Each structure stands twice: as C-alpha cells, then as structure tokens.
Phi, psi and omega in degrees: 000137179241149173227156181253147173277129186232153177293139180214092184068227178275001182241186175231156183211165171237159176256132179268127180301146182304325180298324178285321178300314180297310182303315182275357184052051176261149178219173179304138179079001174293153184251135174242147170267147183236130177229156173241130175232107181053245186254027185239135172257125186243123175255134178232142177288132177279148175291138181231122174294142176282143175288168175302317181296319179295318178295322179293320180297325182276348183290126182250024180080008182243142168248122180271129176230159175217148176281141175244129180274108180273359183087179175287149175301141179240353181214229182254041176301143174275131179261000000 
C-alpha cells in the first residue's frame, strides 16, 4: 500500500487508509506517537485511559474475581 505526501497548511501530511484505521481502531482526534529509525517512520497507537462513562458502558453486571494462593502459613499469620 502506498500513500503520498501532500501539503497541509505550512506542513505536509499523509492520509491513512480506512482499512488501516479500522484495523487499528483509530478515529479522529486519537493520538499517535511517531519515531524515526534509520529510513523508517513508525506510528504507534497511544494508550488511552477509559473514562468512567466508557467503563460503565462496558460493564456487563459481572465482577471478575480470582482466588490467590498465598501458600501455607509460615509464622503467626492471622487466618
């Protein structure tokens, strides 16, 4: 897949094809980090904390818990 560099105000830009945006689940206003390694430009999706509303919308009425095995008592631990 190829993209062309185009003028964008006083800068230049590229358009990211929809297939890539969909695959990476990117949307307008998302933030990417950019790095240069030799002759390669690397764009990485930034981690985004979910808002309370986003977390609430994803909540399906289940709270996941797991038992943790702390091992056998070794001293005067309170059980």
